[in-house]
C-alpha positions in Angstrom: 3.0 -22.2 9.9 2.0 -21.5 13.5 1.1 -24.0 16.2 -1.6 -23.5 18.8 0.6 -21.7 21.3 3.3 -20.5 19.0 4.0 -16.8 18.6 3.2 -15.9 15.0 6.3 -13.7 14.8 8.6 -16.7 15.4 9.8 -18.1 12.0 13.0 -18.8 10.2 14.3 -15.6 8.8 15.8 -17.3 5.7 19.0 -15.3 6.0 20.2 -16.7 2.6 17.3 -14.9 0.8 18.0 -11.6 -1.1 14.6 -10.1 -1.7 15.8 -6.7 -2.8 14.2 -7.2 -6.2 11.0 -8.9 -5.1 7.9 -7.0 -6.1 4.9 -7.3 -3.7 1.3 -6.3 -4.0 -0.5 -5.9 -0.7 -4.3 -5.7 -0.5 -5.6 -4.6 2.9 -9.2 -4.6 4.1 -10.4 -1.3 5.6 -12.9 -3.0 7.9 -11.3 -3.5 11.4 -8.7 -0.9 10.3 -6.9 -0.9 13.6 -6.2 -4.6 13.3 -5.5 -4.6 9.5 -3.1 -1.6 9.8 -1.1 -3.5 12.5 -1.0 -6.5 10.2 0.2 -4.3 7.3 2.9 -2.7 9.5 4.2 -6.2 10.5 4.2 -7.5 6.9 6.1 -4.5 5.6 8.6 -4.5 8.4 9.3 -8.2 7.9 9.6 -7.9 4.1 12.1 -5.1 4.6 14.1 -7.3 7.0 14.5 -9.6 4.0 15.7 -6.7 1.8 12.4 -5.8 0.0 12.7 -2.1 -0.9 9.9 0.4 -0.4 9.5 1.0 -4.2 8.6 -2.6 -4.7 5.8 -2.7 -2.1 2.5 -1.7 -3.6 -0.3 -1.3 -1.0 -3.9 -1.0 -2.0 -7.1 -1.0 0.1 -10.5 -2.7 -0.3 -13.6 -2.1 1.8 -13.6 -5.4 3.7 -12.2 -8.9 3.7 -14.8 -10.2 1.3 -13.2 -7.9 -1.4 -9.7 -9.2 -0.8 -9.8 -11.9 -3.6 -10.9 -9.4 -6.2 -8.4 -6.9 -5.0 -5.7 -9.5 -5.3 -6.9 -10.4 -8.8 -6.9 -6.7 -9.9 -3.3 -6.4 -8.6 -2.1 -9.4 -10.5 -3.7 -8.1 -13.6 -2.5 -4.5 -13.3 0.9 -4.6 -11.7 4.0 -6.7 -12.3 4.3 -8.4 -8.9 6.0 -11.6 -7.8 3.6 -12.2 -4.9 0.4 -10.7 -3.4 -0.4 -10.5 0.3 -4.1 -10.3 1.5 -4.6 -8.8 4.9 -7.9 -8.8 6.7 -9.8 -9.5 9.8 -13.1 -11.3 10.2 -14.5 -11.4 13.7 -17.3 -13.8 14.8 -20.6 -12.2 15.3 -24.0 -13.5 16.4 -25.0 -14.8 12.9 -23.5 -17.3 10.4 -22.3 -14.4 8.3 -18.8 -15.0 9.7 -18.7 -18.5 8.3 -19.8 -17.4 4.8 -17.3 -14.5 4.7 -14.4 -16.6 6.0 -15.0 -19.4 3.6 -15.5 -17.1 0.6 -12.3 -15.2 1.4 -10.2 -18.3 1.9 -11.5 -20.0 -1.2 -11.2 -16.8 -3.3 -7.6 -16.0 -2.3 -6.6 -19.6 -3.1 -8.3 -19.4 -6.5 -6.6 -16.2 -7.4 -3.2 -17.8 -6.8 -4.1 -20.9 -8.8 -5.6 -18.9 -11.7 -2.7 -16.4 -12.0 0.3 -18.6 -11.0 1.3 -15.8 -8.7 1.5 -16.8 -5.0 -1.2 -15.1 -3.0 -0.7 -15.1 0.8 -3.6 -15.5 3.2 -3.0 -13.0 6.0 -6.5 -12.9 7.2 -7.4 -13.3 10.9 -10.6 -15.2 11.6 -11.2 -14.9 15.3 -14.0 -15.4 17.8 -13.6 -11.9 19.3 -11.8 -8.5 19.0 -9.3 -9.4 21.8 -8.1 -12.5 19.9 -7.6 -10.3 16.8 -5.6 -7.8 18.8 -3.5 -10.6 20.3 -2.6 -11.8 16.8 -2.0 -8.3 15.3 1.0 -7.3 17.4 -0.2 -8.6 20.8 0.7 -11.5 22.9 0.6 -14.0 20.0 2.8 -11.9 17.8 1.7 -10.5 14.4 0.1 -12.5 11.6 1.4 -9.7 9.3 5.0 -10.8 10.2 4.1 -14.3 9.1 2.5 -13.0 5.9 5.5 -10.9 5.0 7.9 -13.8 5.5 5.6 -16.2 3.6 5.5 -13.8 0.7 9.3 -13.5 0.4 9.7 -17.2 0.7 7.1 -18.0 -1.9 8.6 -15.5 -4.3 12.0 -17.1 -3.8 10.5 -20.6 -4.4 8.9 -19.5 -7.6 12.1 -17.8 -8.7 14.2 -20.9 -8.0 11.8 -23.3 -9.8 11.4 -20.9 -12.7 15.2 -20.6 -13.2 15.5 -24.5 -13.1 12.9 -24.8 -15.9 14.9 -22.7 -18.3 
Protein backbone atom coordinates (compact mmCIF):
# COMPACT_ATOMS: atom_id res chain seq x y z
CA UNK A 1 0.00 0.00 0.00
CA UNK A 2 2.80 2.44 0.64
CA UNK A 3 5.35 3.80 -1.78
CA UNK A 4 8.97 4.52 -1.00
CA UNK A 5 8.47 8.09 0.21
CA UNK A 6 4.79 7.89 1.09
CA UNK A 7 3.52 8.48 4.59
CA UNK A 8 2.08 5.20 5.86
CA UNK A 9 -0.82 7.04 7.44
CA UNK A 10 -2.05 8.41 4.10
CA UNK A 11 -4.78 6.16 2.74
CA UNK A 12 -8.34 6.30 1.52
CA UNK A 13 -10.54 6.33 4.61
CA UNK A 14 -13.30 4.41 2.84
CA UNK A 15 -16.01 6.66 4.25
CA UNK A 16 -18.72 4.38 2.86
CA UNK A 17 -17.67 1.53 5.18
CA UNK A 18 -19.65 0.93 8.37
CA UNK A 19 -17.40 -1.27 10.48
CA UNK A 20 -19.43 -1.04 13.68
CA UNK A 21 -19.95 -4.81 13.75
CA UNK A 22 -16.50 -5.88 12.51
CA UNK A 23 -14.76 -8.18 15.01
CA UNK A 24 -10.98 -7.91 15.05
CA UNK A 25 -8.32 -10.02 16.70
CA UNK A 26 -5.02 -8.24 17.19
CA UNK A 27 -1.86 -10.12 18.09
CA UNK A 28 1.06 -7.95 19.22
CA UNK A 29 4.69 -8.92 19.72
CA UNK A 30 6.11 -7.87 23.09
CA UNK A 31 9.65 -7.66 21.70
CA UNK A 32 10.44 -4.03 20.77
CA UNK A 33 7.44 -3.07 22.91
CA UNK A 34 7.82 0.69 22.47
CA UNK A 35 7.48 0.21 18.71
CA UNK A 36 4.73 -2.41 18.78
CA UNK A 37 2.65 -0.46 21.30
CA UNK A 38 2.77 2.55 18.97
CA UNK A 39 1.66 0.29 16.10
CA UNK A 40 -1.21 -1.00 18.25
CA UNK A 41 -2.30 2.52 19.15
CA UNK A 42 -2.36 3.49 15.47
CA UNK A 43 -4.28 0.38 14.43
CA UNK A 44 -6.92 0.78 17.13
CA UNK A 45 -7.40 4.50 16.49
CA UNK A 46 -7.80 3.91 12.76
CA UNK A 47 -10.25 1.04 13.22
CA UNK A 48 -12.31 3.23 15.55
CA UNK A 49 -12.36 5.96 12.89
CA UNK A 50 -14.12 3.39 10.66
CA UNK A 51 -16.62 2.66 13.44
CA UNK A 52 -15.16 -0.49 15.00
CA UNK A 53 -16.25 -0.55 18.65
CA UNK A 54 -13.99 -1.33 21.63
CA UNK A 55 -15.87 -4.53 22.51
CA UNK A 56 -15.05 -5.95 19.07
CA UNK A 57 -11.29 -5.40 19.33
CA UNK A 58 -9.55 -8.34 21.03
CA UNK A 59 -5.86 -7.68 21.74
CA UNK A 60 -3.50 -10.50 22.71
CA UNK A 61 0.27 -10.55 23.15
CA UNK A 62 2.98 -12.99 22.13
CA UNK A 63 6.67 -12.86 23.12
CA UNK A 64 8.08 -11.86 19.73
CA UNK A 65 7.37 -11.52 16.03
CA UNK A 66 8.24 -15.18 15.39
CA UNK A 67 5.20 -16.14 17.48
CA UNK A 68 2.77 -13.90 15.57
CA UNK A 69 1.56 -16.59 13.13
CA UNK A 70 0.76 -19.02 15.95
CA UNK A 71 -0.94 -16.23 17.90
CA UNK A 72 -3.04 -15.43 14.83
CA UNK A 73 -3.94 -19.09 14.38
CA UNK A 74 -4.96 -19.41 18.03
CA UNK A 75 -7.14 -16.31 17.72
CA UNK A 76 -8.88 -17.63 14.61
CA UNK A 77 -9.55 -20.94 16.36
CA UNK A 78 -10.71 -19.44 19.66
CA UNK A 79 -12.57 -16.22 18.83
CA UNK A 80 -15.20 -15.36 16.28
CA UNK A 81 -13.33 -12.68 14.36
CA UNK A 82 -13.69 -11.27 10.87
CA UNK A 83 -10.02 -10.36 10.56
CA UNK A 84 -6.74 -10.61 12.47
CA UNK A 85 -3.96 -8.03 12.61
CA UNK A 86 -0.38 -9.09 13.40
CA UNK A 87 1.83 -6.30 14.77
CA UNK A 88 5.55 -6.73 15.29
CA UNK A 89 8.97 -5.30 14.65
CA UNK A 90 12.10 -7.12 13.49
CA UNK A 91 15.25 -4.99 13.41
CA UNK A 92 18.36 -6.03 11.46
CA UNK A 93 21.22 -7.22 13.63
CA UNK A 94 24.71 -8.40 12.86
CA UNK A 95 23.68 -11.95 11.93
CA UNK A 96 21.35 -13.57 9.39
CA UNK A 97 18.80 -14.17 12.17
CA UNK A 98 16.84 -11.17 10.85
CA UNK A 99 16.33 -12.83 7.47
CA UNK A 100 15.12 -16.12 8.95
CA UNK A 101 12.71 -14.45 11.37
CA UNK A 102 11.34 -12.00 8.77
CA UNK A 103 10.74 -14.75 6.21
CA UNK A 104 9.18 -17.13 8.72
CA UNK A 105 6.84 -14.43 10.03
CA UNK A 106 5.72 -13.28 6.58
CA UNK A 107 5.16 -16.82 5.34
CA UNK A 108 3.44 -17.90 8.54
CA UNK A 109 1.04 -14.96 8.58
CA UNK A 110 0.16 -15.59 4.95
CA UNK A 111 -0.43 -19.27 5.62
CA UNK A 112 -2.76 -18.64 8.56
CA UNK A 113 -5.00 -16.48 6.37
CA UNK A 114 -5.05 -19.04 3.59
CA UNK A 115 -5.70 -21.95 5.96
CA UNK A 116 -8.50 -20.25 7.90
CA UNK A 117 -10.12 -18.14 5.18
CA UNK A 118 -9.92 -15.22 7.62
CA UNK A 119 -7.91 -12.21 6.44
CA UNK A 120 -4.68 -11.84 8.42
CA UNK A 121 -3.00 -8.45 8.09
CA UNK A 122 0.79 -8.11 8.05
CA UNK A 123 1.61 -5.15 10.29
CA UNK A 124 5.22 -6.10 10.92
CA UNK A 125 8.07 -3.66 10.50
CA UNK A 126 11.28 -5.16 9.11
CA UNK A 127 13.83 -2.39 9.36
CA UNK A 128 17.58 -1.92 9.21
CA UNK A 129 17.73 -0.04 12.50
CA UNK A 130 15.75 1.24 15.46
CA UNK A 131 15.36 4.75 14.04
CA UNK A 132 13.68 3.40 10.90
CA UNK A 133 11.26 1.51 13.13
CA UNK A 134 10.47 4.66 15.13
CA UNK A 135 9.96 6.61 11.90
CA UNK A 136 7.34 4.03 10.82
CA UNK A 137 5.61 3.70 14.20
CA UNK A 138 4.28 7.22 14.55
CA UNK A 139 7.34 9.11 13.32
CA UNK A 140 8.12 10.99 10.14
CA UNK A 141 6.83 8.19 7.89
CA UNK A 142 3.51 7.84 9.70
CA UNK A 143 2.38 4.70 11.46
CA UNK A 144 2.26 1.24 9.91
CA UNK A 145 -0.38 0.48 12.55
CA UNK A 146 -2.72 2.99 10.87
CA UNK A 147 -2.25 1.13 7.61
CA UNK A 148 -2.86 -2.23 9.30
CA UNK A 149 -6.08 -0.97 10.90
CA UNK A 150 -7.40 0.37 7.59
CA UNK A 151 -6.41 -2.81 5.79
CA UNK A 152 -8.20 -4.94 8.39
CA UNK A 153 -11.46 -3.02 8.00
CA UNK A 154 -11.26 -3.06 4.22
CA UNK A 155 -10.50 -6.79 4.07
CA UNK A 156 -13.38 -7.56 6.45
CA UNK A 157 -15.64 -5.47 4.22
CA UNK A 158 -14.44 -7.26 1.08
CA UNK A 159 -15.07 -10.66 2.66
CA UNK A 160 -18.53 -9.54 3.78
CA UNK A 161 -19.45 -8.24 0.31
CA UNK A 162 -18.25 -11.38 -1.46
CA UNK A 163 -19.89 -13.67 1.08
CA UNK A 164 -23.26 -11.91 0.72
CA UNK A 165 -23.05 -12.25 -3.10
CA UNK A 166 -22.47 -15.99 -2.84
CA UNK A 167 -25.75 -16.54 -0.97
